[in-house]
C-alpha positions as CSV (number, residue, x, y, z in Angstrom):
1,X,-5.9,-106.5,112.3
2,X,-3.8,-107.3,115.4
3,X,-3.0,-104.4,117.7
4,X,-0.3,-104.2,120.3
5,X,1.0,-101.4,122.6
6,X,4.7,-101.3,123.6
7,X,5.7,-99.0,126.5
8,X,9.3,-98.0,126.1
9,X,11.9,-96.1,128.2
10,X,14.9,-94.7,126.4
11,X,17.7,-93.4,128.6
12,X,19.6,-90.2,127.8
13,X,23.4,-90.2,127.6
14,X,23.3,-87.4,130.1
15,X,20.4,-85.8,131.9
16,X,18.6,-83.4,129.5
17,X,18.2,-80.0,131.0
18,X,15.7,-77.3,129.9
19,X,13.8,-74.5,131.6
20,X,11.1,-77.1,132.2
21,X,13.3,-79.4,134.3
22,X,15.7,-82.3,134.1
23,X,14.9,-85.6,132.3
24,X,17.0,-88.8,132.6
25,X,14.9,-91.0,130.3
26,X,12.3,-90.6,127.6
27,X,9.0,-92.6,128.1
28,X,6.9,-93.3,125.1
29,X,4.4,-95.8,123.7
30,X,4.5,-97.5,120.3
31,X,1.4,-98.8,118.5
32,X,2.1,-102.0,116.5
33,X,-0.5,-102.9,113.8
34,X,-0.2,-106.3,112.0
35,X,-2.2,-106.8,108.9
36,X,-3.7,-110.1,107.8
37,X,-0.8,-110.6,105.4
38,X,1.7,-110.3,108.3
39,X,2.9,-106.8,107.4
40,X,3.5,-104.6,110.4
41,X,3.2,-100.8,110.8
42,X,4.3,-98.7,113.7
43,X,3.2,-95.4,115.1
44,X,4.7,-93.6,118.1
45,X,2.9,-91.6,120.8
46,X,5.4,-89.6,122.7
47,X,3.8,-86.9,124.9
48,X,6.2,-85.0,127.0
49,X,4.4,-83.8,130.1
50,X,6.8,-81.1,131.1
51,X,6.5,-79.6,127.6
52,X,2.9,-80.3,126.5
53,X,1.1,-81.2,129.8
54,X,0.0,-84.6,128.5
55,X,0.7,-87.6,130.7
56,X,1.9,-90.7,128.9
57,X,-0.9,-92.7,130.7
58,X,-3.5,-90.6,128.9
59,X,-2.1,-91.5,125.5
60,X,-2.0,-95.2,126.5
61,X,-5.6,-95.1,127.7
62,X,-6.7,-93.5,124.4
63,X,-4.8,-96.1,122.3
64,X,-6.3,-98.8,124.5
65,X,-9.8,-97.8,123.6
66,X,-10.5,-95.5,126.6
67,X,-13.2,-92.9,126.3
68,X,-12.8,-89.1,126.1
69,X,-11.0,-86.9,123.7
70,X,-7.8,-88.5,122.5
71,X,-4.7,-86.3,122.9
72,X,-2.9,-85.3,119.6
73,X,0.0,-87.7,120.3
74,X,-2.4,-90.7,120.4
75,X,-4.1,-89.5,117.1
76,X,-0.7,-89.2,115.5
77,X,0.3,-92.7,116.6
78,X,-2.9,-94.2,115.2
79,X,-2.6,-92.3,111.9
80,X,1.1,-93.0,111.3
81,X,0.8,-96.7,112.2
82,X,-1.9,-97.1,109.6
83,X,0.1,-95.1,107.0
84,X,3.2,-97.1,107.7
85,X,1.3,-100.4,107.4
86,X,-0.3,-99.4,104.1
87,X,2.9,-98.0,102.6
88,X,4.8,-101.1,103.5
89,X,2.2,-103.3,101.9
90,X,2.5,-101.1,98.7
91,X,6.3,-101.0,98.9
92,X,6.7,-97.2,99.0
93,X,7.8,-94.6,101.5
94,X,5.2,-92.9,103.8
95,X,5.4,-89.6,101.9
96,X,6.8,-88.4,98.6
97,X,10.2,-86.8,99.6
98,X,11.7,-84.4,97.1
99,X,15.0,-84.3,98.9
100,X,17.3,-87.1,100.1
101,X,18.8,-85.2,103.1
102,X,17.8,-82.3,105.3
103,X,19.8,-79.8,107.3
104,X,19.3,-80.2,111.1
105,X,20.3,-78.2,114.1
106,X,22.4,-79.5,117.0
107,X,20.4,-79.0,120.2
108,X,22.5,-78.0,123.2
109,X,20.9,-78.7,126.6
110,X,21.3,-76.1,129.2
111,X,24.3,-76.5,131.5
112,X,27.6,-74.8,132.6
113,X,28.8,-72.5,129.8
114,X,32.1,-74.3,129.3
115,X,30.4,-77.7,129.0
116,X,27.8,-76.5,126.5
117,X,30.6,-74.7,124.5
118,X,32.6,-78.0,124.4
119,X,29.6,-79.8,122.9
120,X,29.2,-76.9,120.4
121,X,32.8,-77.3,119.3
122,X,32.2,-81.0,118.7
123,X,29.2,-80.1,116.6
124,X,31.3,-77.8,114.4
125,X,33.8,-80.6,113.8
126,X,30.9,-82.8,112.9
127,X,29.8,-80.3,110.3
128,X,26.7,-78.7,111.9
129,X,25.8,-75.3,110.6
130,X,23.0,-74.5,113.0
131,X,22.9,-74.7,116.8
132,X,20.1,-74.3,119.3
133,X,20.8,-73.3,122.9
134,X,18.4,-73.9,125.7
135,X,17.9,-70.7,127.8
136,X,15.6,-69.5,130.5
137,X,18.0,-70.5,133.3
138,X,20.9,-68.9,135.2
139,X,23.9,-68.0,133.1
140,X,22.0,-67.6,129.8
141,X,24.3,-64.8,128.6
142,X,27.4,-66.6,129.6
143,X,26.2,-69.8,127.9
144,X,25.2,-68.2,124.6
145,X,28.4,-66.1,124.6
146,X,30.5,-69.3,125.1
147,X,28.6,-71.1,122.3
148,X,29.0,-68.2,119.8
149,X,32.7,-68.0,120.6
150,X,33.0,-71.8,120.2
151,X,31.2,-72.0,116.8
152,X,32.5,-68.8,115.3
153,X,30.6,-66.1,113.4
154,X,29.0,-68.0,110.5
155,X,26.8,-70.8,111.9
156,X,23.2,-70.0,112.7
157,X,22.5,-69.7,116.4
158,X,19.0,-70.0,117.8
159,X,17.9,-70.0,121.4
160,X,14.8,-71.6,123.0
161,X,13.3,-70.4,126.3
162,X,10.4,-72.9,126.4
163,X,8.0,-70.3,127.7
164,X,10.2,-69.4,130.7
165,X,9.9,-65.6,130.6
166,X,7.3,-62.9,131.2
167,X,7.0,-60.3,128.4
168,X,9.2,-57.8,130.2
169,X,11.7,-60.4,131.2
170,X,11.8,-61.7,127.6
171,X,12.4,-58.3,126.2
172,X,15.3,-57.6,128.6
173,X,16.9,-61.1,128.1
174,X,16.6,-60.9,124.3
175,X,18.2,-57.5,124.2
176,X,21.1,-58.9,126.2
177,X,21.4,-61.8,123.8
178,X,21.0,-60.0,120.5
179,X,24.7,-59.1,120.2
180,X,25.3,-62.8,119.6
181,X,23.6,-62.6,116.2
182,X,20.7,-64.9,116.8
183,X,18.7,-66.5,114.0
184,X,15.6,-66.3,116.2
185,X,14.3,-66.7,119.8
186,X,12.0,-69.6,120.2
187,X,8.9,-69.4,122.4
188,X,10.2,-66.8,124.9
189,X,6.8,-66.5,126.6
190,X,3.6,-68.6,127.2
191,X,1.0,-67.2,124.8
192,X,0.7,-65.9,121.3
193,X,-0.4,-62.5,122.7
194,X,2.8,-62.5,124.8
195,X,4.9,-63.3,121.7
196,X,3.2,-60.5,119.8
197,X,4.1,-58.0,122.5
198,X,7.7,-59.2,122.6
199,X,8.1,-59.2,118.8
200,X,7.1,-55.5,118.7
201,X,9.9,-54.6,121.2
202,X,12.9,-56.5,119.9
203,X,14.8,-56.8,116.6
204,X,15.5,-60.5,116.7
205,X,12.9,-62.7,114.9
206,X,10.5,-64.6,117.2
207,X,9.6,-68.3,116.6
208,X,6.5,-69.9,118.1
209,X,6.6,-73.5,119.2
210,X,4.3,-74.6,122.0
211,X,1.7,-72.0,121.0
212,X,1.3,-73.3,117.4
213,X,0.3,-77.0,117.8
214,X,-2.3,-76.9,115.0
215,X,-3.2,-75.1,111.8
216,X,-5.9,-73.2,113.7
217,X,-3.2,-71.9,116.1
218,X,-0.9,-71.0,113.2
219,X,-3.8,-69.0,111.7
220,X,-4.3,-67.2,115.0
221,X,-0.5,-66.5,115.1
222,X,-0.7,-64.9,111.6
223,X,-3.7,-62.8,112.6
224,X,-1.9,-61.5,115.7
225,X,1.4,-61.0,113.9
226,X,2.8,-62.9,116.8
227,X,5.9,-64.5,115.2
228,X,8.2,-64.7,112.2
229,X,8.7,-68.5,112.3
230,X,6.7,-71.5,113.4
231,X,8.1,-74.7,114.8
232,X,5.7,-77.6,114.1
233,X,5.8,-80.8,116.1
234,X,4.2,-83.7,114.1
235,X,2.9,-85.5,117.2
236,X,1.7,-82.3,118.9
237,X,-0.2,-81.3,115.8
238,X,-2.0,-84.6,115.8
239,X,-0.3,-86.5,113.0
240,X,1.2,-86.3,109.5
241,X,-1.7,-84.6,107.7
242,X,-2.4,-82.1,110.5
243,X,1.3,-81.1,110.7
244,X,1.4,-80.8,106.9
245,X,-1.6,-78.5,107.0
246,X,0.0,-76.3,109.6
247,X,3.3,-76.0,107.7
248,X,1.6,-75.2,104.4
249,X,-0.6,-72.5,106.1
250,X,2.4,-70.9,107.7
251,X,4.4,-70.8,104.6
252,X,1.5,-69.5,102.5
253,X,1.3,-66.5,104.9
254,X,5.0,-65.7,104.7
255,X,6.2,-67.3,107.9
256,X,9.3,-69.4,108.1
257,X,8.5,-73.0,109.1
258,X,10.4,-76.1,110.3
259,X,9.7,-79.4,112.0
260,X,11.3,-80.5,115.3
261,X,11.2,-83.4,117.7
262,X,10.0,-83.4,121.3
263,X,12.8,-85.8,122.0
264,X,10.9,-88.4,119.9
265,X,11.9,-92.0,119.2
266,X,13.0,-93.3,115.8
267,X,9.4,-93.7,114.4
268,X,8.5,-90.1,115.1
269,X,11.8,-88.8,113.7
270,X,11.4,-90.9,110.5
271,X,7.8,-89.6,110.0
272,X,9.0,-86.0,110.5
273,X,11.9,-86.4,108.2
274,X,9.7,-87.7,105.4
275,X,7.2,-84.9,105.9
276,X,9.9,-82.2,106.0
277,X,11.5,-83.6,102.8
278,X,8.1,-83.9,101.0
279,X,7.4,-80.2,101.9
280,X,11.0,-79.2,100.9
281,X,11.6,-77.2,104.1
282,X,14.6,-74.9,104.0
283,X,15.2,-74.0,107.6
284,X,17.3,-76.5,109.7
285,X,14.9,-78.9,111.4
286,X,15.3,-79.9,115.1
287,X,15.3,-83.7,114.4
288,X,18.9,-84.7,115.3
289,X,17.8,-85.7,118.8
290,X,18.3,-89.4,118.7
291,X,22.0,-88.7,119.3
292,X,21.0,-87.6,122.9
293,X,20.0,-91.2,123.8
294,X,22.0,-94.1,125.0
295,X,20.1,-97.0,123.5
296,X,20.1,-99.3,120.4
297,X,16.9,-97.6,119.4
298,X,18.8,-94.4,118.7
299,X,20.7,-96.3,116.0
300,X,17.6,-97.3,114.1
301,X,18.2,-94.4,111.8
302,X,21.6,-93.2,110.4
303,X,23.4,-90.6,112.4
304,X,23.7,-87.0,111.1
305,X,26.5,-86.4,108.6
306,X,27.9,-82.9,108.0
307,X,24.9,-81.4,109.8
308,X,22.3,-83.2,107.7
309,X,20.0,-86.3,108.2
310,X,19.3,-88.8,105.5
311,X,15.6,-89.1,104.7
312,X,14.3,-92.7,105.1
313,X,13.3,-94.1,101.7
314,X,10.9,-96.7,103.0
315,X,9.2,-99.0,102.8
316,X,6.8,-97.1,105.0
317,X,8.7,-95.2,107.7
318,X,11.9,-97.0,106.8
319,X,12.6,-97.9,110.4
320,X,13.7,-101.4,111.2
321,X,14.2,-102.0,114.9
322,X,15.6,-105.3,116.1
323,X,13.3,-107.3,118.4
324,X,16.0,-107.4,121.1
325,X,16.2,-103.6,121.1
326,X,12.5,-103.3,121.7
327,X,12.6,-105.9,124.5
328,X,15.6,-104.1,126.1
329,X,13.7,-100.8,126.1
330,X,10.3,-102.1,127.4
331,X,9.3,-101.3,131.0
């Protein structure tokens, strides 16, 4: 089996702003496996150091045969490349989806309230019924208020602090924001114990994200009664099977569950869409992030329509990227 690594850089349309910082381009590595029959499978490793603390170089070293414990993103790339290859050889999709489309949220990067509200209005016109606002920065109240006014009373509105607050700060900020009818607050603090304390002091549901990267962590969240919802990242969990285990455990224990992207490329999004559809997830997933990029790679999958994303039907991941788009994105 031939094995190739492609290091890619995908520029954002506009710098992406969160409580963790500002990013102008997404760096990732793609593992390409070619079987003896010429069939090719792809798997994506997309660690995001400001979010998960994993440098891209560590994933590259792991996929190049380096020693040490492999980060979950490298394990995910390896597993999904092999699954994609096998599914393509057999002429079937990666998973067994039970739905052909999934509801997705529109992620709104932090920024001046009027600019974020303008993007939200565009989202309403495009048919989105769920919006996620990045918080943990100055003008949070003004930003969330502007978005709620822009979208009206009926769409779901969730906010994501990306671990920006202490427990006391989180309680104070959430109480300020609760009047905007929030679906939930995602990862307001750093640890599950912090989330447990916040959850006991506010009325808005709490979602865990960075704190639940594995089924083991989900089990711990259940034991602590730390959250109401879990946001599972396929790459952060270590692959398709590990993410599926985390989702199933959460739902079996009465927690809401959804999948989202860490600003992944099309291969990661396709794998997550097939997993979400095979598990029949009901909450809007955070997978409509390719729209944030200014690159032909962002067009490897269909754009959202009326707030939903079509689930790729295969073969394999169902992602066909022109060679020139890969060449253009290599660095």
